Backbone bond lengths (Angstrom), bond angles and torsions (degrees), N, CA, C in turn:
res aa  C-N    CA-C-N  psi(-1)  N-CA   C-N-CA  omega(-1)  CA-C   N-CA-C  phi
1 M - - - 1.456 - - 1.525 107.94 -
2 T 1.294 116.33 135.82 1.456 120.50 -176.31 1.526 112.24 -74.55
3 T 1.307 115.36 160.44 1.461 120.62 175.71 1.517 110.40 -62.71
4 A 1.326 117.17 -34.88 1.465 120.82 178.53 1.523 110.88 -61.28
5 K 1.324 117.07 -41.64 1.466 120.53 177.32 1.525 109.76 -65.89
6 A 1.308 117.13 -37.69 1.465 121.20 178.02 1.519 110.07 -62.50
7 D 1.337 117.97 -40.53 1.462 121.55 177.09 1.524 110.67 -62.94
8 L 1.316 116.21 -40.54 1.462 121.21 178.48 1.528 110.61 -63.30
9 I 1.307 117.30 -45.66 1.467 121.38 179.30 1.527 110.41 -63.18
10 R 1.306 117.45 -43.34 1.473 120.80 177.74 1.515 110.66 -57.51
11 H 1.314 115.54 -43.01 1.462 120.17 179.15 1.532 110.90 -63.81
12 I 1.324 116.81 -45.42 1.460 121.90 179.65 1.528 110.49 -58.96
13 R 1.304 116.31 -40.68 1.468 120.71 -176.43 1.520 113.53 -79.79
14 K 1.321 117.92 -35.44 1.464 119.88 -171.17 1.523 114.90 -103.10
15 H 1.318 118.38 -27.15 1.454 119.45 -171.40 1.523 115.14 -113.05
16 A 1.312 118.01 -17.98 1.464 120.10 -179.95 1.528 109.78 -85.29
17 K 1.323 115.07 147.10 1.464 120.51 177.72 1.525 108.35 -103.94
18 Y 1.313 115.62 143.27 1.466 121.35 -177.91 1.512 110.12 -124.60
19 P 1.347 117.59 147.33 1.466 127.87 1.13 1.526 110.66 -67.51
20 S 1.342 114.01 153.77 1.451 120.86 -177.30 1.521 110.87 -149.87
21 S 1.315 116.11 141.13 1.464 121.05 177.06 1.527 109.35 -84.41
22 K 1.321 115.76 167.03 1.461 120.03 175.53 1.523 109.57 -57.29
23 R 1.312 116.37 -45.43 1.467 120.65 -178.23 1.528 110.93 -57.43
24 A 1.332 117.16 -44.14 1.468 121.27 -179.72 1.530 111.17 -66.54
25 L 1.323 117.48 -39.63 1.463 121.07 179.46 1.524 111.21 -66.84
26 V 1.322 116.52 -44.07 1.469 120.90 179.08 1.528 109.31 -63.41
27 S 1.316 116.59 -41.81 1.454 120.95 178.93 1.529 111.32 -63.29
28 A 1.318 116.88 -41.63 1.466 121.33 179.06 1.522 110.98 -64.24
29 C 1.313 117.45 -38.60 1.468 121.30 -179.76 1.520 111.68 -73.23
30 A 1.317 117.78 -28.34 1.457 121.83 -175.97 1.523 112.35 -59.59
31 G 1.322 116.83 -33.63 1.449 119.85 -177.07 1.518 115.08 -91.55
32 M 1.303 118.10 0.64 1.460 120.79 -176.13 1.523 111.30 -86.80
33 S 1.316 115.80 118.62 1.468 120.20 -178.69 1.526 112.69 -74.78
34 D 1.344 117.34 -18.31 1.464 120.05 -179.44 1.525 113.34 -83.26
35 V 1.341 117.44 -3.14 1.460 121.93 178.58 1.535 107.69 -109.63
36 A 1.331 115.92 122.82 1.467 121.53 -178.28 1.530 110.93 -63.15
37 E 1.322 115.65 148.41 1.470 121.50 -179.01 1.527 111.45 -56.78
38 V 1.320 117.10 -41.77 1.464 120.39 -179.92 1.529 110.81 -62.72
39 E 1.326 117.71 -35.12 1.468 121.25 178.04 1.516 110.90 -71.84
40 K 1.323 117.90 -36.56 1.467 121.37 176.51 1.525 110.34 -62.04
41 E 1.337 115.83 -43.20 1.466 120.96 178.81 1.524 110.53 -64.57
42 W 1.330 116.66 -44.41 1.463 121.05 178.34 1.528 110.24 -59.55
43 F 1.321 116.39 -45.08 1.458 122.58 -179.96 1.530 110.34 -57.98
44 E 1.331 117.08 -49.28 1.462 121.15 -178.52 1.526 111.71 -63.88
45 E 1.319 117.46 -39.54 1.462 121.49 -178.68 1.523 113.01 -71.70
46 N 1.319 118.14 -30.10 1.460 121.46 -172.40 1.523 115.89 -103.68
47 L 1.314 118.00 -12.79 1.464 120.57 -179.44 1.524 109.69 -83.62
48 P 1.342 117.80 119.14 1.460 120.21 177.95 1.535 111.75 -63.20
49 N 1.311 115.41 148.82 1.457 122.48 -178.35 1.528 110.06 -79.97
50 R 1.333 116.24 100.79 1.463 122.58 178.27 1.524 108.59 -164.92
51 V 1.306 116.58 -178.62 1.464 121.68 177.17 1.523 108.10 -97.15
52 Y 1.322 115.58 135.65 1.466 122.52 179.42 1.527 108.18 -112.48
53 Y 1.327 115.77 136.29 1.459 121.29 -176.06 1.521 113.28 -103.32
54 A 1.328 116.91 -6.97 1.467 121.13 179.44 1.525 109.17 -160.57
55 A 1.317 115.32 154.49 1.463 120.83 179.57 1.524 111.79 -59.07
56 D 1.322 116.74 -37.27 1.464 119.46 -179.12 1.525 111.96 -61.50
57 Q 1.324 118.03 -31.07 1.467 120.02 176.37 1.522 110.39 -63.19
58 V 1.315 117.04 -42.42 1.465 121.57 179.81 1.526 109.52 -65.68
59 V 1.311 116.80 -47.86 1.464 121.78 -179.60 1.529 110.28 -59.68
60 N 1.317 117.23 -44.18 1.468 121.03 -178.83 1.519 112.31 -66.53
61 V 1.319 117.77 -44.60 1.457 120.07 -177.41 1.534 110.95 -66.63
62 L 1.321 116.53 -27.32 1.475 120.21 177.21 1.526 112.10 -90.10
63 R 1.316 116.02 1.06 1.472 122.80 179.45 1.531 112.10 59.41
64 L 1.313 115.06 41.72 1.454 121.39 179.25 1.523 111.36 -106.51
65 R 1.309 117.26 7.65 1.466 121.81 -170.88 1.526 114.60 -67.05
66 L 1.316 118.30 -11.02 1.460 119.73 -179.00 1.516 112.71 -76.39
67 L 1.312 116.62 -15.27 1.450 120.39 -179.18 1.527 109.63 -94.95
68 H 1.292 116.43 125.19 1.471 121.11 179.50 1.516 108.77 -103.11
69 V 1.324 115.25 109.79 1.466 120.32 178.95 1.492 109.64 -120.08
């Protein structure tokens, strides 16, 4: 798993508030300078449109759960 993905996961776990919609999560990631633009685009394209109640739900649905940050 790349460092960029690790930065994205850290952001999802530490900076996002839950429950949160896809739109709110994408918006929160858009302003983060520690997340690469390509990762922000990947996140928006691959995150299903629904409400998430915990960071682990986001990590699992994106199949990023193998990385422990």
